[in-house]
N, C-alpha and C positions, 0 to 999 in steps of 0.2 A: 459517599456524597460526592457528586460530579465535580471536578476540577473546573473551576471557572476561565482557566486559560485555554480548554480545549471546546470547538465548537464545531458545527458542520460548515463545510466551506461555503462561500457566497460568492457570487460572480465578481466582486471586486477583489477577491482573494486569488483568482485565476493566476494573474501576471506574477505574482510572489510564489506560488506553487510551481511554476514552471521554472522558475528560478531555482528552488529546492529540488526539482527534478534532476537540473542541470549539475547542481553540486552534488547530489546523489552519484549520478553518473562521474563525477570527477572522483568520488570517494572510492568508488567500485572499480576504479582504474579502467575504466571505458568511456572517456569522455567523449569520443569520437561517435559512439553508437547513440546519442541521445539528440532526436530531432525533433522533439516534441515543440509544436509552436502553441501560443497563447489561443488561437481560433481553434486547434484541434481539442484541446482541454476544456475549452469553454463549452464547445459542442457536446463532447463525451459527457460531461457533468449536468449541462443544462439546457440540452436540446430537447426535442419533441418527446423523445422516449429514452430518457437516460438509463444508461446500464451500468454507469460508473458513477462511484461517490466517493466523499471525501471529508476529512475533517482537519482542522488547523490547529496549532499552537500558536496562540497570540500571548507576546508579552510586551507591554507597554505600546501597544498599538501596531506593533510589528508582528508580522507573521514568521515564526522561526521555527516552525516544523509542520510536518504534515503527514497524512496517511491517506492512500487512496486504495480504494478496494471495490470489488464487485461480487454478486453472488455467485455461488457454485453449487451444486447439488450432490448430495450422497444417495447413490441408490441404495446404498445398504441401511442406511439410516432412514431413508424416504423424505428427506428434508432439505432444504437449504442450509448453507453454510456461508462464511464470508471468505473470500480469498484476498488477503492482504496483497497488493501488489507492489506499494511502496510505502516505507515508514522511513522518514529522515527527519532529524533535529539538528539543527547547525552546531558544529562543534563546541561553540561557547556557551552553548545553552544544555548541553549535555550533562548529567548528573543532577539535573534539577528536577527529575520525575517527570518530564514532558513526555518522553517515551513510554514510559509505563501509562502515564495518564492517557495517551492515544490509545494505546492497546486496551486497557480499561473501557474507554468508550465504545471500541468496536465490541468489546466483548458484552458490554450492555446492550448494544444493538443485537447481538445474538440472542442473549437471555429474553430480550424484551419480544424479539419477533418469532421465537421459538426455532431459531438456527441451531444445529447440531455442531458447528465446527467454525474455529478460526484457525485458519492456515495460511502459511507464508514460506517461502523459501529464503535461505540467507546463505550467503557464500562461506565456504568453510573456514575460512581465513579471518572471518568478521570476529572482532572481539565481543559483539553483542550476543553471540551464541551463549555465553555464559549467562547473561542478563536474560536470556530468554528461557534458558533451562532453570533457573532461580523462580521465574514465575510459573513454573510447573510444565512448560513447552516440553514436548517429547520430540526429539530429533527422528526422523523417517529414514533411518540408515539404510533400509533395504530396498527402498525407492529412490529411482533414478528420474530425475527431471528429463523429458524429451522436448525438442523444439524443432518444427519447420520453419524455416524463414527463405525468404528472398528465391533463388533460382529452385532449390529442391522442394519448396512449397508450390512454386507454379508448375513444376515439373510433376508432381503428384496429381494438382488440381487438372492438368491435361489430361488425365488418365481416366476421370469421372464421365 
């Protein structure tokens, strides 16, 4: 049975979701790296052709958690999956089942749409890794995340 505290994000939730993104950046020890604006997130979620999706956790009319995700594709499986970009629940609401309920909502999206995977990255030091393992998530220890941003990204693009 779905948790009635979890629902798809709505336009009037965007400001709260941006606040949660900044709280997540603080938690991940990178507060200066978050530059998200309400306008950016609103456009990404609700623009003409959205490629970003989200769910929120709401308690007593307050948004206290969120999950932001997009579709990826597995060439080996031949179908889409969900890549969870961010999952965050305010500290005072952790342990209440909201994180699990958000992940369950995304798992339900996968099952309902025939998606093969639900994937995300987590910092090695994050205590949530044990929670994820308890759900059956398998760490991809042999895989290393690679990222190009800023000057290296522009330098490579200039070679196109």
